[in-house]
N, C-alpha and C positions, 0 to 999 in steps of 0.2 A: 301138619297141619302143625298151627305155632296155638296153645292153650294160652289165654290169655285172662287169668283168672281180676273182674273186675273185685274193686273194692266196694262193699256195700252203700252205698248214700243215706246218709239220717232221712232228706226229703222226702225219698222212694223206698221206707224202709219195706212196704208190703211187695214192693218188687223181690225181695229175699234178693240171695246171691247168682250173680247172673253170670254166664260164661259164654265168648265169644271166641269164636275161631276165624281164624284172616289166614290167608294166602301165603304164602311163603316162598314160590317155589322160585325161578331165579328171575323169569320173566316179571319185571313193576309193573303192577298193572297201569295200565294207561289209563283207567277210571278209578271212579270210586264202588265200582261192583264189587259186592262179597264184604267191605267195608261196614260199622255200624249204623245200622238203616230202619228204624222199627217205628213206631209214635211216641216211643217214651225217651227218647233220644232226638238233636235234632246235628246234622252232619253240617261242616260250616269247610271250605278252602281258605288259605290266604297267601297271597302271592308277593311274594317280594325279588329286586334286585339289585340281588349285594353285591358291593362290591369288591374285582378282581384284578390284585397288583398284583403284577411279580418281584420275589425273596431273591435278589440272587446270593448265590451257595459258592462262598472261594474255595472252601476247601470243605473235604470228604474224606468219613477212612476209609485208609484204599491199601489195606494189606489184609491178606487169610483172603482172598480171592481168589476163586476157581479160572478166570482167565483176567491178561493186563492186559491194557489199550497203549497200541505201539504208535505214532503218525504224529501226523498236522495236516489237522479240516477245518477249513471255510465255509460255514454255512451263510446264506443268505438273512435270516435268521435270528439266526446266534452270535454271532463273528467267528471267529480266531480258537481253534481249542488245540494244544501242543502238548503228547505225553510223551516221557518215560519214566524210565521205573528207577529204582534203588536197590540193590541187592545184595547179602551179606553170602558168601559161600564156607559150604559146609563139605568134607571131605566124602565120596562113596563108602570109599573100608583108611578103614586107620588101620597102623602110623601113617604116616606119607612120608616116607623116605626116596630123596634120589637115586639109592642103593641099597639095597638088604646088606653087602658088604660090611663087617664089622672094622677093616680100613679103610670108609669111604673114599682120601687120601691116590687109593690107589685104583680111581674108577675113574675114568675121564667121558667127561656127555658132548654127543655133540647129536648136529643136526638137530636142534630145537626149536618146537613149532608147534605155537600157540594159541587159538578159535576158542569164541562162542560162539554157541550150537544150540539155535533154538527150533522146536520140529514149527511148520508151520500149522494152523489150522485150518482144516480142508473139510470141502462135503461133494457129495458124487453130485456131478451136472446131469441134471432132468434130463431120462432115456439113455444117460451113458453107466458103462458097470465098473467100469478104470479108468475117469477120467473125472478129478475134480478142480475145486475152483476153492479160492479164497471163503473162510467160511463167517458170516457175520460184520464184514466188511463192512466198511462207509464211505462214499467219493468216491475219489477217480483213479480208477486203478493202472492208468500209466501214469502216474505221480512220481516225478524224481525224488533221492531221500538221499539226504550223506547220511551217513551211523556212526556215529561216535560210542568208542565201551573208554573209561577211566577207570582209577581209582580212586582210592583216600583214605587219610592220616583220622580219621571217623570211626571211634568204635560203637559199632550199632546196637544198644544191646532189645536184646529179646523178650528182657519182662521187670514190671513198675516194681517199685522198694520192694511193696505190700503181698507181692505177688503174683499178682496180673501180668500177663498177657500184656504188652503195649502196642498200645493203638498208633499207630501214622496216619497222617492226613497227606493229601494229595499234595501238603504247600508244605508239606518235609515238617510241619510240624509233630509235639506227639502228644499225648494224654497227661506225661509227666510235667506238662507246661514247660518245654524245650524245644527249640528247633535243630537239629542237627544239619551244622554250619559242613559241608564235607570239604575240611579243611585240604587247602595244598591237592588240588586234584591233579592226576598224573595219569596223559591218555596209555593209554595201552594200543587200541587200534582203530581202525577207522574205514567202513566200506564208503566206499563214493560211489555215486552216479547209478543207486544200485533203483530199480523198480521190481513190481510184481509184476507176477507170470500173470497171465489170462487161465491158465489151463496147470495142475498140476500131476502128479503123482502122491499115491497115500503119502508116502516117509519124505517128501523131501523133505527142508529144510532152510530156516535162513542161519549164511554162516557170518561170522566177523571173523577177519585172522588179528592176532593181540600182534602185530609183529611192531610196533613201535616205540616196546618196552621190552627189556632184557629177561624176559624168565629165568635164562642161564643163570647168571651174576645173583641176582635181586629174589632169584626166587627156589630154583635146584639147587644151585650152593649153597643156599642161607639156609637149606633143611638141613645139610653136615653139624649144624650146632644149636639145631633148634633141633628140641622134643616136638612131637607134633601126635599126637594121641585121639586125640576129643574133638567136640567142636569148639567148645572154649577157647582149645588152643589154637585153632585152627583158626580162629576171625582176631586172635588178635598177632596171629601173624601173617597172613595176610584181609586186610579190613573190609572186603567188598570191590563190587563195579557196578558204574553208573552210567546209564543206557541213555544215549541220547539223541534225537530224530530230527534233524533240517531237510523240508522242502526244498528243495531247489529247481524243478518247476511246476507243471499243472495244477490241477484245483485243489489240489490236498487227498488224506486217503489217512483212514485212521485202523487198523488191525488188532484184535485183542490176540491175547497169544496167550497159551498152557505150559507158565514160566516151570511151572515143578516139573515136567520132561526137559527143561534148557539145560545145559551142560556146557561147562567149562575144558577144556580140555587143553593137556599141554602132553605132548610126543616128544620122545624124542630118545636116541639111540645112547649106549653105555659099552665104553670098552673098558677091557681089561684085558693088560699081558699075556698070551697066553690063552686065551679063553676069547671063544666065537667074542662075537659082537651081538648084544640082545636090545631091540626092542620093546620100548619102556612105553605107559600113558598114565598118565593123573587125570580121571575127574571129579571136579566138583557138581555140588548142585545146586542151584541158588534157590536150597528150603531151611536157611536162616531166618532175618529180619527179610523183609521184605515187602517194599510199598511204591504204588503209583506216583507218579510226579506227574498235576496238571498245571497250564494256563493258559490266560484267557485275554483276550482284548476285552469284549463284554460289543464291537465293536456294530452288530447289525439290528441287536432289540430292543430299538426306541422309538418306535412307528403307535400310532395313537392307535387308545382300543383294544390293540392288544397285548396278552401276556403270557409270558414265555416259559415254556419247563423243559429241562433238557437234562440227560442223564450228564453224565464226570464232570461232576462238580460244577454245573454250569448251574440253573436256575429252576428254585420253586413257586409255585405261585400262594399267594397268603388271601383266605376266606375271610373278611370281612363278616362277619352274622348280628352287630350288636343289636342293627334294627329292629328285626325278628325280637331278638328278647330282651331289649328295653321298652318293644313297643305290645307285648302280647306274657310277659314271663309273670304279673300281677294278676293278670285274668285268668289267665290260663289255672290257676292255680284255687283264687276265689270261683271260678269258677265250674271245677274240678272236671279238666276237660283228659278225656283221652286220645293220642296222639296215635291215630292209626298207619296214619305215612308220613317222613318231611324226605325230601328228596333235592338233591340240587341238579339242575338239570345245565353244563355250558356245549358253549357251541365253539366247534374248533375252526381254523382257517383251513379253507380247501387245501390240500394238494394240489403240484400244480401237474396238471395231464392227468389230474386224477392217479397218479402212481403215489401208494402210502407205504409204499416197501420203506423208506429209507426215515421210515417216522416211530416215533412208540402207538403201539397196540391200544396199552393197557398203562393206568393212570393209580394212585396208589391216595388217600386222602387219610391226612393225619390230623394229630391234634397240640401241643404246641403248651406245656402247663406253665404256671407259676411263673417257674426256676428258668423258662427256655429252656424246655427236655420237650425231645419228642417223642410223644406217648400215642400206643395204638387208640382208635375210637372205640367202642366197644361194642358196635354191628359188626362190624369184623368174626366176632370171637361170640355175638349175641345167637345161642343154638346153634352153634358148631359147625354153621354154612358159613366156609370161605368165600364164597363167591356172590353173601347175601347184599355188600355192597353192590357191587360190579365195579366203576371205571374203564368200560370197555367200547373204544372206540365204533360207533354205531352211525347207523348214514336213517337221513326219513323218507329219502328215495335209497332205497334197498338195490333197485334196480341197478341208478346210474349213478352210483356210491358217492351223488352231492349232499351237502347240509347231514355232515360230518358233529358228531357233538359224542362227550359222552356224562355218564348222568350217579350218579350216589346218593344210597337208599340210607339214610343216613337219620335213620328215625328215633335210635336209642339215644346217639348224642343230643338231636335238638330236643327231647323228652328230660331227662338230666341238665342241659341247659333252662330252660322255662322253669326246671323247681327247685335248681338253685339261686337265679337270676344272676348268674355269671358269665360275665362272655368268654369263654375258650377262641381261641384264634386255631387256624382252619385251614390246613395247607395242601397242596399238590402234587404229589412227585412221579417218576418212575415209577412204576411199580416192577417191586422184587420178588411177587409172588410172596410175599411173605401179609402175615392174619393178627396174630399175635404180639405182634411187634414192632418196631418201624424199623428196614436196613436201608442208615444212610447211605451205609455205598453203594458204587459207581461201574457199570465196565461200559459204559456206553455212550457215546457221542448222542444217539438218539435221540427228537423232541419234538415237542410240538407246539403251536399255538395258541391258545386258549381267545375267545370275543372278547371284548369286558367294553361293548356299549351299552349300555343300558338304555342308551334313547332307544336303543332298533323294537319294531313292530317285529322282527321274526327273528330276532339271534339275540336279544338283550340274556341272559346270565339269570339263571330262574332256581327259589329256593323255593319251596311248592311245600303247602305242610297242611293237612288231612286230617281234621278231628274232627272227636262227637263228646256233645254235652248236654244235663237234661233239660228234653223240652220243657220248659216253663210255661 
């Protein structure tokens, strides 16, 4: 229960200090039952239809992620998204040497084989104990890809001049104000005509042969004249890898990968006169600077009365609440309104064939301050209740899963906006389960289409404000 301590009102001093209890359970009240309702107060409701528009987000922070997207996917609602990544390589062990012989010239290296290996994220198939399928993939499993891995001459910085970890964005820029142009890319290897399987074993991997590059001459032999004893020396010696996916056929597919477990490996055999051949392997992770690269065409997000919300730096929705602030800020202060509840309800375009598995299941609402920065609304942390705001996809008809909508309880936010008389911009994005901060990163291409027909009698977006004031 939430205790609201009502300030004493001069005009009703005889009433003294009054305490009211308002329900704050996860289920938002569909009526005004339980709100302030007695003979000393009058309760009223205001409904407006806020204008909601699509805000195109061309880039988002795309490093320090738990998973990274790879692939090329086309949505009938959002257009095409292409996803790859750029990452530095660091050695699993140091020093990095072709041979530990004090005289490297006495050792000959043969049978060099290099490859990039990425574990495939899988989950158990329903009712199976040892059969797996792609986890959280989106699109057509039969899509055929060409994957290309290249290296470059750009040194990616892990830290900014002030010591903070550098933030990289999905368009290649960073928070130091530069763009990492991957100078002079050199192809390392290509995997052509690849398609993912319908089922997997738990430890299966995606392996791209790096046979377009002379690792013996350019890497192994070069180690003889370079001292590689730490990450910084490694990054300067070999700058990193870029992974690109090109769709060859099919409707498209994007797959999340845990790149923390990926490895670039160089296997080879050392020969030395009078000794047995020795098989060697050098192993490198992508745990240096690492970030996703996204590109879009935004081709299909142009239908009237539709607003688009998509992850992977696609779209956010912008909500205009200026009408309620302009019309009621003065009255709310002069009449000393008690804001009981403010709720935004927005309907969603129904999924084809009622299948919502490829759509976002939860949305997040946040504010944008005068500096253009994303800031959390206080309702998320108010009373410490993480589910206080909601944002979950629901249905008017739960049995048939029709008339889907999302709702946001933004009482504290609207109360402050009316009190200050200032119009703050609200935006809606995919939820990453954040509460006290706004996480603008994204590792999903899923989205939702919000309906914005303010003339609709049944599905227009509604901002409902319930308040109480002194009954004069």
